[in-house]
MARSETI-202241 format. One line per field, with one value per residue (C-alpha): x negated, y, z negated; residue in three letters. Coordinates in steps of 0.2 Angstrom, whole numbers, always signed. Example, Ala and Ser with C-alpha at 12.3 -4.5 7.8 and 13.67 -1.06 7.14 Angstrom:
2
X = -62:-68
Y = -22:-5
Z = -39:-36
r = ALA:SER
//
This chain:
233
X = -425:-444:-441:-432:-446:-460:-452:-448:-467:-472:-464:-469:-487:-484:-476:-491:-501:-494:-492:-510:-511:-503:-514:-502:-516:-528:-520:-530:-518:-535:-538:-520:-524:-539:-530:-520:-531:-544:-530:-522:-537:-541:-526:-526:-543:-540:-525:-533:-545:-532:-517:-529:-544:-540:-522:-521:-529:-526:-507:-508:-496:-502:-521:-513:-504:-518:-529:-520:-514:-535:-538:-524:-531:-550:-548:-537:-547:-563:-558:-548:-562:-573:-578:-582:-603:-601:-603:-609:-616:-597:-591:-605:-599:-581:-593:-599:-582:-573:-588:-584:-567:-565:-547:-550:-531:-537:-552:-554:-560:-578:-570:-555:-567:-578:-564:-560:-580:-577:-562:-570:-582:-574:-562:-577:-585:-569:-566:-584:-591:-592:-598:-580:-587:-601:-587:-578:-594:-594:-578:-578:-596:-588:-572:-583:-593:-581:-573:-588:-589:-571:-572:-573:-580:-600:-598:-587:-578:-580:-568:-571:-558:-564:-558:-554:-559:-556:-568:-585:-593:-594:-603:-620:-632:-631:-611:-612:-604:-591:-587:-584:-572:-562:-561:-559:-544:-535:-536:-536:-549:-561:-575:-593:-603:-600:-606:-604:-605:-597:-596:-585:-586:-575:-562:-568:-565:-579:-579:-583:-582:-579:-586:-573:-568:-550:-536:-530:-540:-533:-543:-548:-542:-549:-566:-567:-561:-579:-573:-554:-544:-542:-524:-513:-519
Y = +724:+725:+705:+699:+712:+700:+684:+689:+693:+676:+665:+675:+672:+654:+654:+662:+649:+635:+644:+645:+627:+619:+631:+635:+645:+633:+618:+612:+601:+592:+586:+578:+569:+563:+558:+549:+541:+536:+528:+518:+513:+507:+497:+489:+479:+478:+470:+457:+452:+448:+441:+432:+427:+424:+421:+407:+395:+401:+405:+415:+429:+435:+439:+446:+459:+464:+466:+477:+487:+491:+492:+507:+513:+514:+522:+536:+538:+538:+550:+562:+564:+565:+583:+579:+578:+560:+551:+535:+533:+532:+522:+509:+514:+504:+488:+487:+490:+476:+467:+470:+467:+450:+453:+446:+441:+426:+419:+424:+411:+414:+415:+428:+439:+438:+446:+458:+465:+465:+475:+487:+488:+491:+504:+515:+515:+520:+533:+541:+535:+553:+545:+536:+529:+520:+516:+505:+497:+493:+487:+473:+466:+462:+457:+445:+439:+433:+424:+416:+409:+406:+394:+377:+375:+384:+376:+358:+361:+347:+343:+333:+324:+316:+299:+287:+269:+254:+243:+251:+234:+240:+255:+245:+254:+235:+235:+253:+250:+239:+255:+266:+256:+251:+270:+273:+259:+264:+284:+286:+300:+299:+299:+306:+303:+297:+301:+291:+297:+292:+271:+265:+246:+244:+250:+244:+263:+273:+293:+295:+314:+307:+321:+320:+329:+338:+334:+352:+370:+375:+377:+364:+370:+352:+359:+370:+355:+346:+336:+327:+339:+330:+322:+333:+349
Z = -600:-601:-607:-591:-582:-590:-587:-567:-568:-574:-564:-548:-553:-555:-539:-529:-539:-534:-515:-517:-523:-506:-497:-482:-472:-476:-465:-450:-439:-432:-450:-452:-435:-442:-458:-447:-432:-447:-458:-442:-435:-454:-455:-438:-442:-461:-453:-441:-456:-467:-455:-443:-452:-470:-471:-458:-471:-487:-487:-501:-503:-515:-511:-495:-506:-516:-500:-491:-505:-511:-494:-493:-511:-505:-490:-494:-513:-503:-487:-498:-513:-499:-502:-518:-521:-526:-508:-507:-526:-529:-516:-524:-539:-534:-530:-548:-557:-547:-549:-569:-568:-558:-559:-578:-579:-567:-561:-541:-530:-521:-505:-512:-518:-500:-491:-505:-504:-486:-487:-499:-487:-473:-481:-489:-470:-460:-473:-475:-458:-447:-430:-426:-413:-424:-436:-423:-418:-437:-438:-424:-429:-446:-437:-423:-440:-450:-435:-433:-449:-451:-436:-438:-419:-429:-446:-449:-468:-478:-493:-507:-521:-536:-538:-554:-545:-553:-544:-553:-545:-528:-534:-534:-518:-510:-509:-503:-488:-495:-506:-493:-482:-498:-499:-484:-480:-497:-494:-478:-478:-465:-480:-475:-488:-507:-527:-540:-558:-574:-573:-588:-587:-604:-595:-577:-570:-561:-556:-539:-528:-510:-497:-481:-464:-469:-455:-456:-457:-475:-490:-501:-522:-525:-522:-538:-550:-556:-568:-573:-586:-603:-608:-612:-604
r = MET:GLU:GLU:LEU:THR:ASP:ILE:THR:ALA:VAL:ALA:ALA:GLU:ARG:ALA:THR:SER:LEU:TRP:ASP:LEU:ILE:ASP:PRO:ASN:GLY:PHE:ASN:THR:PHE:ASP:LEU:TRP:GLU:LEU:LEU:ILE:ARG:PHE:ALA:PHE:ASN:ALA:LEU:VAL:VAL:THR:VAL:ILE:ILE:HIS:LEU:LEU:TYR:TYR:PRO:LYS:SER:ARG:ARG:ARG:ASP:TYR:TYR:PHE:THR:PHE:SER:LEU:ILE:SER:VAL:SER:ILE:PHE:PHE:LEU:ILE:TYR:LEU:LEU:GLY:GLY:VAL:LYS:LEU:LYS:VAL:GLY:PHE:ALA:LEU:GLY:LEU:PHE:ALA:ILE:PHE:GLY:ILE:ILE:ARG:TYR:ARG:THR:GLU:SER:MET:PRO:VAL:ARG:GLU:MET:THR:TYR:LEU:PHE:VAL:ILE:ILE:ALA:ILE:SER:VAL:ILE:ASN:ALA:LEU:CYS:SER:ASN:LEU:LEU:GLN:ALA:LEU:VAL:ALA:ASN:LEU:LEU:PHE:ILE:GLY:TRP:ILE:TRP:LEU:CYS:GLU:SER:SER:ASN:TRP:ILE:ARG:HIS:VAL:ALA:SER:LYS:LEU:ILE:LEU:TYR:ASP:ARG:PRO:GLU:LEU:THR:ALA:PRO:GLU:ARG:ARG:SER:GLU:LEU:LEU:GLU:ASP:LEU:ARG:LYS:ARG:THR:GLY:LEU:GLU:ILE:LYS:ARG:ILE:GLU:VAL:GLY:HIS:ILE:ASP:PHE:LEU:ARG:ASP:THR:ALA:MET:LEU:LYS:VAL:TYR:TYR:ILE:PRO:THR:ASP:GLU:GLY:VAL:ASN:THR:VAL:ASP:ASN:ILE:VAL:LYS:PHE:PRO:LYS:GLU:GLY:GLN
//
């Protein structure tokens, strides 16, 4: 009988501890509404940036998924740990962590890294900023500036391609106009500038890098390739 009483007492004590952890008396409706409003506001801003500014050019669903979940994770991490005496130092530490990791499983392009940094910054601002009006202005400025940078009316994007050319005799400076006309005719591209690299007269080939105005607004991944891959790779 005494053992049963002890077991009951221990169970009651653990139940009380669990109830204290839930802390129903400390429940604040205002805090819950603040969390929901901040989360909805952050989700709206991040969705506008990812879906309307980033995705139309890249069409990368994997990064869409990554940016969205990182935003949610960072927001809740910063907001729910806001009472811990880490604040801005902890938030800045997250930038350092992601800067070191850089998703080592895959080399992330500069544009994607920039958007990742922006998403983290916005999530931290929306979670920590005590004045929602200031947060709103900051988010609108973020969106406006990103739109301006992505707009082709403000900065015209010039893409590039490497071409293994079979007429090295046209690479002479005095025949540059012939080279430009031949490349425009054979590639159909609006070529603006040509850089001549390696020339192999034994094989009658030359490596050219041409800069052209793309016909679409998509991101050209060839910009990151600076040399031809070796055979067998």
